[in-house]
MARFI-994558 format. One record per residue: x, y, z of N, C-alpha, C, O in turn; residue number from 1; residue in one letter. Coordinates in steps of 0.05 Angstrom, whole numbers, plus 5000, padded with zeros to 4 digits. Layout:
ROGU   n_px   n_py   n_pz   ca_px   ca_py   ca_pz   c_px   c_py   c_pz   o_px   o_py   o_pz   num   residu
ROGU      X      Y      Z       X       Y       Z      X      Y      Z      X      Y      Z   NUM        A
...
This chain:
ROGU   n_px   n_py   n_pz   ca_px   ca_py   ca_pz   c_px   c_py   c_pz   o_px   o_py   o_pz   num   residu
ROGU   3698   5994   5872    3678    6013    5881   3662   6022   5857   3672   6025   5835     1        M
ROGU   3637   6026   5863    3618    6035    5842   3609   6064   5847   3610   6073   5870     2        R
ROGU   3600   6077   5826    3589    6104    5829   3560   6102   5834   3545   6089   5820     3        N
ROGU   3551   6117   5855    3523    6118    5862   3514   6147   5863   3530   6166   5867     4        Y
ROGU   3488   6151   5859    3475    6177    5863   3450   6173   5879   3434   6155   5872     5        E
ROGU   3446   6189   5899    3422    6187    5915   3408   6215   5914   3421   6236   5918     6        V
ROGU   3382   6214   5908    3367    6239    5910   3346   6234   5932   3332   6214   5932     7        M
ROGU   3344   6253   5950    3324    6251    5971   3310   6277   5976   3321   6299   5970     8        Y
ROGU   3286   6275   5986    3269    6299    5991   3264   6300   6021   3254   6281   6033     9        I
ROGU   3271   6323   6032    3268    6328    6061   3242   6344   6065   3234   6360   6049    10        I
ROGU   3229   6339   6088    3205    6354    6095   3210   6384   6095   3231   6393   6105    11        K
ROGU   3192   6400   6083    3197    6429    6080   3197   6445   6105   3208   6467   6106    12        P
ROGU   3184   6435   6127    3181    6451    6151   3206   6450   6169   3206   6463   6190    13        E
ROGU   3226   6434   6161    3251    6432    6177   3266   6459   6177   3268   6472   6157    14        L
ROGU   3278   6465   6200    3296    6489    6202   3321   6485   6185   3329   6462   6180    15        E
ROGU   3333   6506   6177    3357    6505    6159   3380   6490   6172   3393   6474   6159    16        E
ROGU   3384   6494   6199    3406    6480    6212   3400   6450   6214   3419   6433   6214    17        E
ROGU   3375   6442   6217    3368    6414    6218   3371   6401   6190   3379   6377   6189    18        N
ROGU   3366   6416   6169    3370    6406    6142   3400   6401   6137   3407   6380   6127    19        V
ROGU   3416   6420   6145    3445    6417    6142   3456   6394   6158   3473   6379   6149    20        T
ROGU   3445   6390   6183    3454    6368    6200   3446   6341   6187   3461   6322   6189    21        A
ROGU   3423   6340   6175    3413    6315    6162   3431   6308   6138   3438   6285   6134    22        L
ROGU   3438   6329   6122    3455    6324    6099   3483   6314   6108   3494   6295   6097    23        I
ROGU   3493   6326   6129    3519    6318    6140   3518   6290   6152   3537   6274   6150    24        E
ROGU   3495   6283   6164    3492    6256    6176   3493   6235   6154   3507   6214   6157    25        K
ROGU   3479   6239   6131    3480    6220    6110   3507   6218   6097   3516   6197   6089    26        F
ROGU   3520   6241   6094    3547    6242    6083   3567   6226   6101   3583   6210   6091    27        K
ROGU   3565   6230   6127    3583    6216    6146   3576   6186   6147   3595   6170   6150    28        A
ROGU   3551   6179   6143    3543    6151    6144   3557   6135   6122   3568   6114   6127    29        L
ROGU   3557   6146   6097    3570    6131    6075   3600   6132   6078   3614   6113   6070    30        V
ROGU   3611   6154   6088    3640    6156    6092   3650   6136   6113   3672   6126   6111    31        E
ROGU   3634   6131   6133    3641    6111    6153   3643   6083   6141   3659   6066   6151    32        E
ROGU   3628   6078   6120    3629    6052    6107   3650   6050   6085   3650   6031   6069    33        K
ROGU   3668   6070   6084    3690    6070    6065   3684   6083   6038   3700   6080   6020    34        G
ROGU   3662   6098   6037    3655    6111    6012   3669   6138   6009   3678   6150   6029    35        A
ROGU   3671   6147   5984    3682    6174    5979   3659   6191   5967   3650   6185   5945    36        E
ROGU   3651   6211   5981    3630    6229    5971   3643   6249   5952   3661   6263   5959    37        V
ROGU   3633   6249   5927    3645    6266    5906   3630   6292   5903   3642   6312   5895    38        T
ROGU   3604   6292   5909    3589    6317    5905   3563   6316   5921   3549   6296   5923    39        K
ROGU   3557   6339   5934    3532    6342    5948   3519   6368   5938   3531   6389   5939    40        V
ROGU   3496   6366   5926    3483    6389    5914   3455   6392   5926   3437   6376   5923    41        D
ROGU   3452   6414   5941    3426    6421    5953   3410   6439   5934   3419   6461   5929    42        K
ROGU   3388   6429   5924    3372    6444    5905   3354   6464   5919   3345   6483   5906    43        W
ROGU   3348   6459   5944    3330    6477    5958   3301   6468   5957   3295   6445   5948    44        G
ROGU   3283   6485   5965    3255    6479    5967   3242   6480   5939   3244   6500   5925    45        K
ROGU   3229   6458   5931    3216    6457    5905   3188   6445   5908   3182   6431   5928    46        R
ROGU   3171   6451   5889    3144    6440    5889   3146   6410   5880   3160   6404   5861    47        R
ROGU   3131   6393   5894    3130    6365    5886   3112   6361   5862   3094   6376   5857    48        L
ROGU   3118   6340   5846    3102    6334    5823   3073   6326   5831   3054   6331   5817    49        A
ROGU   3071   6313   5854    3045    6306    5865   3046   6306   5895   3068   6305   5907    50        Y
ROGU   3024   6308   5908    3023    6311    5937   3031   6284   5950   3021   6263   5942    51        E
ROGU   3049   6286   5970    3058    6262    5985   3053   6268   6014   3064   6287   6026    52        I
ROGU   3036   6251   6027    3030    6254    6056   3021   6283   6062   3029   6294   6082    53        N
ROGU   3004   6294   6045    2992    6321    6048   3013   6343   6046   3008   6365   6055    54        H
ROGU   3037   6337   6034    3057    6358    6030   3058   6364   6000   3056   6347   5983    55        L
ROGU   3061   6390   5994    3062    6399    5966   3089   6407   5957   3094   6411   5933    56        K
ROGU   3108   6410   5976    3136    6417    5969   3155   6403   5988   3148   6393   6009    57        E
ROGU   3181   6403   5979    3201    6390    5995   3228   6402   5988   3231   6416   5968    58        G
ROGU   3248   6395   6005    3276    6405    6000   3291   6382   5987   3295   6361   5998    59        I
ROGU   3300   6387   5962    3313    6367    5946   3344   6368   5951   3356   6389   5952    60        Y
ROGU   3356   6344   5953    3385    6342    5956   3394   6319   5939   3382   6297   5938    61        V
ROGU   3416   6323   5924    3429    6302    5908   3457   6298   5918   3472   6317   5921    62        V
ROGU   3465   6273   5922    3492    6266    5931   3503   6244   5913   3490   6224   5908    63        M
ROGU   3527   6248   5904    3541    6228    5888   3565   6218   5905   3579   6233   5918    64        Q
ROGU   3568   6191   5904    3590    6179    5919   3599   6153   5906   3585   6141   5890    65        F
ROGU   3624   6145   5913    3636    6120    5904   3637   6102   5928   3648   6109   5949    66        K
ROGU   3625   6078   5925    3624    6060    5948   3619   6031   5939   3614   6025   5916    67        A
ROGU   3621   6014   5959    3613    5986    5955   3583   5984   5959   3570   6003   5969    68        E
ROGU   3571   5962   5951    3542    5958    5952   3532   5959   5981   3510   5968   5986    69        A
ROGU   3548   5951   6000    3540    5951    6028   3534   5979   6039   3516   5983   6055    70        A
ROGU   3550   5998   6030    3547    6026    6039   3520   6037   6028   3506   6051   6042    71        A
ROGU   3514   6031   6003    3489    6040    5991   3465   6027   6004   3445   6040   6008    72        A
ROGU   3468   6002   6011    3446    5987    6025   3441   5999   6053   3418   6001   6061    73        A
ROGU   3462   6006   6067    3460    6018    6093   3447   6045   6092   3430   6052   6108    74        E
ROGU   3455   6061   6072    3443    6088    6068   3413   6085   6062   3397   6100   6073    75        L
ROGU   3406   6066   6046    3378    6060    6039   3362   6053   6064   3340   6063   6068    76        D
ROGU   3373   6036   6081    3360    6027    6105   3355   6050   6124   3333   6053   6136    77        R
ROGU   3375   6067   6128    3373    6090    6146   3352   6111   6136   3337   6122   6151    78        V
ROGU   3353   6115   6109    3334    6135    6098   3305   6125   6100   3286   6141   6103    79        M
ROGU   3301   6099   6098    3274    6088    6101   3262   6092   6128   3237   6097   6131    80        K
ROGU   3278   6092   6149    3268    6095    6176   3269   6124   6187   3259   6129   6209    81        I
ROGU   3280   6142   6171    3281    6170    6180   3255   6184   6173   3246   6184   6150    82        N
ROGU   3242   6196   6193    3216    6209    6189   3218   6235   6174   3198   6245   6163    83        D
ROGU   3242   6248   6172    3245    6273    6158   3249   6270   6128   3248   6290   6114    84        D
ROGU   3252   6246   6118    3255    6240    6090   3228   6232   6078   3216   6213   6087    85        I
ROGU   3219   6248   6058    3194    6242    6045   3198   6219   6025   3183   6199   6026    86        I
ROGU   3217   6222   6008    3223    6202    5988   3254   6201   5983   3267   6221   5988    87        R
ROGU   3264   6178   5974    3292    6177    5966   3295   6156   5944   3279   6137   5942    88        H
ROGU   3316   6159   5928    3322    6139    5907   3352   6138   5904   3365   6158   5899    89        M
ROGU   3363   6114   5906    3391    6109    5902   3395   6095   5875   3383   6074   5870    90        I
ROGU   3411   6106   5857    3416    6094    5832   3446   6089   5828   3463   6105   5838    91        T
ROGU   3453   6068   5814    3481    6062    5808   3486   6073   5780   3472   6066   5761    92        R
ROGU   3507   6089   5778    3513    6101    5752   3530   6082   5736   3548   6069   5747    93        E
ROGU   3526   6081   5710    3542    6065    5692   3569   6077   5688   3572   6101   5689    94        D
ROGU   3588   6060   5683    3616    6070    5679   3622   6076   5651   3644   6084   5644    95        E
């Protein structure tokens, strides 16, 4: 298993319970694939470095997990098709 970190930005107009549900959805998704989530850190609403789709701010979330490559690929696929995610980036951490 490898260490991964994903940072994603959620649309700022989402209700707090929807944001929490989205975070739990992504956490459950990787856990279903056999991953171990080590840390979920919600940074909250922050200003974006540049405007994306006419949005100037977003809700930042960072999640660290240990998984096989297939789990990270599935998370990437699901985040690409989710309309509530502005941007995301999955990185593999060196050991």
